[in-house]
N, C-alpha and C positions, 0 to 999 in steps of 0.2 A: 335631765338626761346626762350621762357621763360623756365627756369629750372622747372623740375617736382617737385612739393611741397613735403615736408617730410610727412611721414605717420602720420595721426592724432591719438589721443588716441582711444583706443577700446571702443565701446559703449556696455553697458549691460542694458537690459530692465528688470526692476523689477516691477512686477504687484502684488499689494496688496491693499485691501480696507482700510487698517489701516495705516495712515500717520506715526505713530511711528515705525511701522515695516519697512517702506521704509527708514526712516532716519537711523535706525539701520543698514540696509544693506549698505547704503552709507558710514557709519563710518567704518564698518567691512572691506570694500574693497577700502578704500580711498587710500591706498598705492600700489594697484595692477596695477596702470596705466590704469584705466578704468573710463569712464564716466558713472555714474549710472543715467539712464533715468527712472524716476518714472512714473507709471501709476496706477490709483486708481480703474480701472475696466477693464473688458475684452474689452469693446468697445473702450476705450481710447488706450489700447495696440494695437488693430488692426489698429487704425488710425495712430499710430506712425510707425507701420511696413509698411505702404504704402509709407512713405517718407524716411525711414532710414534703414540701415543695422545694425544688432546687432550680437555680437559674441556669446551671450548666453542669454536665457530668464529664469529668476527666477519667477515662476508662483505660486501664492497662490491657493490652491484647493478650499477653501470655500470663495465665494464672492457673494454679493447680485447681483441679476440679472443674468448675465452670469457667471457660475462658471468656475473653472480652466480647467476642462475637455472639456467643450464646446469651451472655448477659444483656447485650444490646437488643437481641431479638425479643427477649422476654419483656424488656422495658417498652419496646414499641407495640407490644400486644395489649398494653393497658391504656385505656382512653386517657387517664389522668397524666400519664408520663409519656404519652406518644410523641409530643412535640418538644420535649426538653432537648436542647442541643447536646450532642455527644462529640467529644474530641478524643480520638484514640491516641494512646501513648504506647510506643513500642521501641525496643532496643534493636530490632531487626532492620536490615536494609530495605529500601523500597522494593527491590526486586524480590525480597523474601516474604513480603507481606501481601496478603490478598486484599489490595486496596479497593478493588471493585466491590467485593462483598461488604466491606465496611461502609462504603457510600450507599449501597443498596439498603443497608440497615438504617440509613438516615444520618450517618456521621457527617459533621460539618468540616472536619479536617483530621489530618494525622500529624502528630509530633513525634520526631525520632530522637531517641536518646543517643548522646547526651543532649538535654533540652537547652536551647538558647533562651535565657531568661527574658530578654526583651520581646522575643517572638511570642512566648507563652503569655506574658503579661498583656501584650497588645491584643492578642486574640481573645483572651478571657475577658479583658476590659470591655470589648465590644458587646459581648453577650450579657455581661453584668449591667452595662448601661441600658441595653434593650430591656432586660428584665425589670430594672428600676422604673423605666418609663412606662412599661406595661402596668406595674403595680401603682404608679402614680395616677394613671388613667382610671384604674379601678377605684383608687381612693377618692379621686375627684367625683366620680359617679356616686360613691357612698355619701360624700359630703353634700352633694346635691339632694339626695334623697332625705338626708337629715334636715337640710334647710327647708325643704318643702313641708316636712312634718312639723317643724317648729313654727313655720309661718301659718300653717293650717291651725295649729293649736292656738297661736296668738289671735288669729281672726275669730276663732270660736269664742275665745275668752272675751274679746272686745264686743262681739255680738251679744254674748250673754250679759255682759255688764250694761251694754246699751239697752238691752231688753228690760233689765231690772230697773234701770233709771226711768225708762219710758212709762213704766207702770204708774209712776207718781205724777205724770203729766196728764193733760187732758187727752181724750181719745184721738182727736184730730192731730195733735202734736205727736202723739205716739205713732199714728199711722204714717205721718210725714217722715218722721225719723226712720221708721222701719223701711219705708220706701227708699230713702237715701242710703240706708245701710245696705239694702239689697243691691242698689245700683253700684255702690262702692265695691261691694263684694264681687259683683260680676266683673267689674273692671280689673280688680286684683287677680281674679281667676284668669281673665284673658291675658293679663300681663305674665302671670306665672306659666300659662300654657305656651306663650310666645317664647319666654326665656328657656323653657324646657326643650322646645323644638330647636332653638338655637344651640343649646348645649348638646343635644343629641346629634345635631349636624356636625358640630365641632368634634364631638367624640368619634363619630364615624370617620371624619377626615383624618383625625389623629391616628386611629387604628389603621386606616389605609396606608398612611405614611410609614407607620412602624412596620407594617407587613412589607412595604416596598423596601425599606432599609434592611430588614432581615433577609429578604429574598436576594437583594443585591449583595449583601455580605456573604451569603452562602454561595452564590454563583462565582463571585470573585475569588473566594478562598478555595473553591473546588476546581476552578479553571486553571489550566496549565499555562496560559498565555493571557496576561491582563489586557494587552492591547486589543486582542480579538474580541474581548467582551465589552469594550466601550460602546460599540454600536447597539448591542442588545440592551445594555444598561440605559443608554439614552432613550431608546424607543419606549422602554417601560416608564421612564421618568416623564417623557413628553406626553404620553397618554394621560398621566396623572395630573400634570400641570398645564396641559395645553400649549406646549412649546412647538416651535416650527424650525428653529435653526440650532445646530449643535456644532461646536468647533473644539477639537481636542488637540493640543500642542504638547510635544514632548521635548524636553531640553536635551541637547546633544552633549555627549561627554567631551570635556576638554575645551568647550567654548560656551558663550552665552546665547548662541543662536537657538531658535525654536523651530521645530519641523512639524507640519500638520500631519498627524498620524490617523485621525479619524474625524469624519464630518458628516453632516446631513443637512439638507435644505439649501445646498449651494449649487449654482450653475457651473458648468465646466469652464465658462469663460472667466470666472473669478479665481479659479484655482492657481494660475501662475502667480497672481499677486499675493495669495494667501499661503502658498506652500511653505515659505520660509520667512521668518521674521528675525531681524537682527536685534541686538541688545537694545531695549528701550523702545522698540518700534511697535506701534499699535497698542491696543488695549492689553493683549497678552504680554508684550514686553514690559509694559508699565506695571502689570500685576506681579510679574516675576521680580522686577526691581524693588517694588514696595513690599512684596510678600504679604499683601492684603487683598481682600476681594474688592471688586469694582462693580458698582451697580448704576445703571442708567435706566430710569423709567419715568413715567408721568409724575410721580411724586418725588423724584430725586434728580431732577434735571441739572441741579447745580453740582452734582458729584464730579463732573468733568466733561470735556468735549466729546463729541461723537467719535467713535472709532473710525479708523481710516477707511474701512470697507463698509461702514454703516449705510451711507447713501446708496451704494450699489446694491446692498442687500435689502434695503428698505426696512431696516430695523427701527422699531419704535421703543423697544425695551431690550435691555441686555444685562446679564449678570455673569461676571467672569471671576473664577476662583483659582488660587494657586494650589498645586498638588505638592504638599510638603510632607516629608517623612524623614525621621531621624535628623531634622534640621536641614535637609537638602530639598531644594525646589526641583521637582521632577518634571514639571510642565504646568499647563493650565487647562481648565475646562470652562467653556463659555456656553450659556444658554440664552436664546433670544426669541422674540416674537415680532411680527410685522404689524401687530395691532397694539394700540395704546393700552397700557395696563400698569398697575402698581403691584410689585412683588411684596407680599406680606412677609413678616418676619418668620412665620411658620414655613412658608415656601422657600425662603432663603436658607433657613436652617436645614430643610430637607435637602436642598441642593448641596449645601456644605457637607452634610453627612455623607451623601453619595461620593462627593469629591474626596473626603477623608478615606473612605473605604477603597476607592480606586488608587489613592496614593499608597495605602498599605499593600494592596495587591501588586502594584508595580515594584515597590521596594522588596516585597517577598520574592518576586520573580528575579529581581537583580541579585539578591542575596543567593538564591538557588543557583543562578548562573555563575556567580563568583565562586561558590563552593565546588561546583562541577569543574571549573577551570583550575581551581587550586588542587583538586583531587587528581586531575589529569596531569598537571605539572609535577605533582608529587610522584606519580607513577613513572613518568618519564625520567625524573631525577633519580629515583631508586634504580631503574634499569641502567642508566648511565653510570651511577655510582658503583653498582655491582661490576659492570664491565671494566671501569677504570681501576677498581680495587683488585679484580681477579687477574688482570694483565700483569701487574708487577709481582703478584704472588706466584704466577706460573713459573718464571725462571728460578725463583727462590726455592720452591718445592722441588723442582727438577735438580737444581744444584745440590740440595741436601741429599737426594737419592744418589747422585754421583759420588758425593763425599762418603756416604755410607758404604758404597760398594768399593771405594778405593782406600779408605782410611780405617780398615777394620782392626789394625794393631794398636792404635793409640786410644786408650780409654778416655783421656781428657777430651780429645776431639769428638769421640763418639758421644760423650755426654752432652757436649755443646751442640752437636748435630741433633740429638734427640730433643733437647730443650727448644731449639729453633723450630724443629718440625712440629712440636706441640703448639707453639705459638702460631705457626702458619695454619695449622688445622683449626685452632681457636678462631683466628680471623676469618677463615673460610666459613666456619659455622655461624659466626655473627652475620656475615653477608647473606648466607642462605636463609637464616631465621628472619632477617629483615624482609627479604623478598617473599618468603612464604607467608608472613603475616599480611603483606600488601596484597598478595594474590587471593588469600582466603577472604579478607574483608571485601574485596571486589567481586567475589564469587567466581574467580578465574581458575580455581583448583578443581580438576576433574579426577575423581577416584576411578581406578581400574582394578576392581576386586577380582581375585582369583582364588581358587581353593589352595590353602597354604597351611602346613602343619604349624601349630603353636611353637614347637621346638625351633623351627627355622627363624621365626620372629625373635624369640628370646636370644638365640645364638648370635644373630646379627647385631642385636642391641648390645649384648655383653661385649662383643668384639669391638664395637664402636666406642665404648666407654672404658675399655681396658687401659688406655694410656693414663687417664686422669685417676682411675682407681689405683693403678700401680704407683703413680707419682705420689699420691697422698697416703699410700700404705694402708688402704682400707681392706677389711675382710668382707668379701662379697660372697654370699651364699644364695643358691638358687634351689627352690623347691618346685618340682613339676609333678603333675598328676601321673599315675602309673600308666594310664591308657593314652593312646594318641588322640589329640584333639585337633580337629580340622577347623580352620577359620575361613570365612569368605571376606577377605580384606585386600586392600591395596598393599602389597608387600613393602614397598618403600615407605609409605606413610605410616603404617602400623609399626614398622621397625623404628621409625623416627619417634613415635609416641613413647615406646618403651625406653629407647635410648635417652630421650629428654628427661624422663623421670629418673633414670639411673644417674645421668649427668647432674641433675639438680640435687639429688641426694649426696653425691660425692662432693659437690661444690660447697654445700652448707653443712657438712659434717667435718669436725676437726680431724686432723691427720691421725691415722691409726684407728678410725672408727669402724662401725659395723653397719653393713647394708644387707638387707635380706629381700629377695624377690620371690614372691609366692604366687603360684597360679593354680586354680582349682575350678572344677565345674560345679555350679550350683543351679540345678534344674536346667533350664534352657539358656543359661548365661555362663560366660566365662568371667570369673572374678580374678583380676590380676592386681596385686598390690606391691608397692615398693616402700619398705619401712627402714628408717635409719635411727641412729642415736645421736643426731646432730643438734643444731641450735634450737630446733622447734619453732613453733608459730604462736603468736599472740591470738587470743580468741577473735579479735576484730579482723585478723588477716586471713582467716580460714576461707572466706568468700572472696576477698579482694585479691588473693594470691594468683588467681587465674586471669585477672584483668591485664590489659595491655600496658607494658612498661612498668609494672609494679615489681619491686624488688624487696627481698627480705634482707635488711642491712643490720647485722648484729652489732655493729660498731665500726671500728676503723679497719678491720681486716676485710679488704675487698680484693684479695689477691687473684681470685678467679674471674672478677669482672662480670660482664654480661650486660644485655640490654633489657632484661625483663620480658623476653619474648617466648622462652621455652615452654612455660606452662600455658600461656595463651594458645600456642600452637597445639599443645596436647588437648586442651578442651575442645578447640575447633575441630580437629581431626577426629577425635573420638565421637563427637556429636554428629559429624558427617557420616560416620559408620553406624549411626543409630544407637550409640552407647552413651554412657555418662561417666563423669569423673568427679571425685570428691576428695577433700583433704581433712585430716584429723590430727590433732596434736594435744598433748596434755599440758602444754605451756612451754615457756622458754627453757632451753637446755634439757628438754625431755624428749627430743626427737619428734619426728613427724611421719605420717603414713599417707600415701596417695593411692587411691583405689579406683581402678578402671573396670567398668562393667560393659561387656559386649554381648550382643545376641549371638547365639550359636546357630549355624545353618544345619539343615538335615545332613546326616552322614552320607558321604559319597566316597567310598573306599576306592573306586576306580580312579577318580580324579587324583586322590592322594598317591596312588601307585604311579600314575603318570608323572606327577610332579617329582616324586622321589627318583624314578628312573631317568628322567630328563636331567636332574641335578647330578646323578651319578655319571651319566654320559659326559656331562660337561667337565667334571673333575677328571675323568679318564683321558680326555683329549690332551694331547701334548703339542706344544708350539715349536716348530722348527724355525731356524733363522730365516728372515724374510728380506726381500728387496723393497725398501720403503722410500718414498719421496716425501720430504718434509717441506711444506710450503708455509712460510711465516716471515712477515716483513720486520718483526721486532728481532734484532740480532741476539739479544740476551736470551729470549725464549728459544729461538732457533738453535743457537749453539749449545745451550745446556741440554735441550731435549735430544739433540743429535748425539751428544756424548752419552746420555743415558741409554738410548737405543743401541748404540754401538757396544756399550758395556754388556748388554744383553745378547750380543752376538749378531745383530741385524746389520745389513748393508744399507747405508743411508745416503741418499742424494738430497741436495738442497735447492730451493727456489725461493726468491724474495718478493715476487710479484705474480699476479694472476696470469698474465700473458705467457711468461716463461714456464709457469706451472703446466698450462695446457700443452705447450710444445713438448715438455719433458715427459708427460704422461703418454702422449701419443707416439713419441719416438722411442722411449726406453721401456714403456709398459711395465711399471713396477707392480708388485702384488698389492701394495697398499699405498694410498696417498693421504697423508695427514694435512688437511688444508685449513688455514686460518680464514675466517669469514671476512674480516676487515682488511682486505688487501688493496694496494694501489692498482690503478688502471682497470683491472677486472676484479670484482669482489669474489668471495668464495662461492656464492650462489651461481654466478655467471660461469665460473670455472667448471662447476659440476654440470651445468646445462650443456656447455660446449663439449665436455668429455663424453657425456652420455649420448650426445647427438652424433658422435663419431664411432664407427665400428671398432677402431683401434683402442678405445677406452672402455669397452664393455667388460673386460675381465679384471680391471683394477677396482679394488674396494676403496671407496671414498669415505673418510672420516672427517667430520666437521669439528674444528677447534674454535671455540668462541667464548667470550666473557659474558654473553647473554644466555641466561638459562631458563627463560620462560617456556611454558609448553608450546606457545605459538612459535617461538624461535625454533624449537625442535621440529615441529610440523613443517615449517617452511624449509628447513634443511633437507628433510626427507623428501618433500615434494620436489625439491630442486635436483634430486638424484643421489644424495648422500646415503650411505648404508648405515651410518651411525652418527651420533651427536655427542660430543664430550664438552663439558664446561670447565674452563680454566679456573684454578690451577688443577691439572690432571695428575692424579697419583700414579705411581708406577704400577700398582696392582690393578687399578681401573683400566689403564692403557693395555696392560697385558691381557686382561680378560676380554677386552674388545677385540684385540688382534687375534686372540685364540678363537673367539666366537666366529669372527668373519672368515678367517682362513680355514677353520674346520668346516664351516658351511660350504665354502668354495670348493674344498676338496671332495 
């Protein structure tokens, strides 16, 4: 008979519609002893599963045609593939993914792009090892069957030879030998039966332990808190091995002390002695110091002395294991019994496997917590950064407005003022883009769609980009459809989308270039494109250009700068509106074109008429000189803003702290109070609350001035009693519009 072939390498099915992602998975798992079988769609994955067996499936959630959830559902419907572990891979945030549905379909975990290689390799290695062990058990069973067959054939051959030889002997000798042969055969059969029963028992125990390890791994990976799962893991293990006592210690951050976090089989009187162990104390401390398991049983009494608490616990056997992950000792797990016994190597291996899985779960929990803390600190830093950057920009912008109003006769100074104003606007744009990306990635941006003519969006975007287009002497042409097209969008965000595309085209087109904006209706969609004759894009950049912090650098000319955020914002905001954006280019120096597709709402002429009439009414309103109280503790901001307001004809009073601001509002009763939020003594929120609580402050319009521009900051200001919220640095036009709106409404 031909020998049984050696076990092949383990197959892993990777399903992703992006070839680059499939190649990345092959590289990451190249040394794990696995064959990465790629599939670019759910249909291809199902075809592969008809012919091959896989240890694990790495399944992308978002795919064209059949998505990851549908593919997983069909996989689970087939008996052959029902129990293959599935790990979902997605680029969305946890809050954007239907995690519950994935786990209902039998997923063992989620991995979020970008994938951390160590985490992917660790998780996949667990299931590869499980698959290999399962295959090894099957192979051993096959070897046993082959051995039985060979032994049976050998015995038959011996019996046949013995029978042939016995024909030459006398009848009695023949019968004696036949009798002996039969007796020998019976003994051999009895022995084989006994060995087979032992092998079946061992196989059953091995399968039970593998199922226990698989179930433990699944529960630890799915659980949100590894510590809370220790008790259930121990109970499952104790039922399998007949354990009575369980002690779980976790190492404290910053010192070598161990704290009892989970236990079973202990009396309350022993807890004070066992709750905390110092470095080197007890078996747990010894195991942490040596970073090796410690075993005491009937067969290994020379392994070491009894643990400190063993007499009180009445332990006759104890096994303690270190929890090690990424080279760090996270704690210990100890298992014991009060009856004499010897732990077999299989039992110790099972305990070690459970401890390794617990260590991975604890390390995963620690890493997730660290990522959350880092994300929180990043958001706090960005908010503070925006505030600290906007504060010094405020007096600079206001001073430039004052210079422009007073220095109209000097062309040199006017050019210098225009240049400085562009740089202030550029810095403000960078700060706003940085904060917008942070809010979008955290899901903090809330769209407020309203019926809005397409012409208003385009007009606002063109006006916003007029300075850079004029500065670089570009020829900008706009083609609009002859009919009025009404959108259901957030006006600010959609104007930002078009403005970012125009700004991007202007920045990457050499001076004197051509930019064309075209908008047209195609069925139920609006198709808006921005085309230029600039530096163009390489083929490999067409998809990457929308990624975070990616920039197109044609060489050393980086005069326009930027953080690589504009197109990321465009894609995110367009997708939030239910649309899509794509890039096209013939190559370097051949220009590029960005196309936005948005769904069109049903026609609502009444809403359009209302929007148009409201806008016309706002334009018709005229602002008379006002009595304004300016409350600001920064003298540069206060003095420059006062000068600007007085140049516009307003009468301005000043206050530098919250308490005097309240007194002046109640005593002088100005028409408008511009109040900084970060004031000494009383902050701006408290000023608004005190003013609104008094009858004398009911007629004064309150406007909050702050460097914090998050939506929650605006909501907090309005809840405190402010009528409007402005983010520093405030432009003269924005301030005039707010004053006109508030005072027109008051009249």
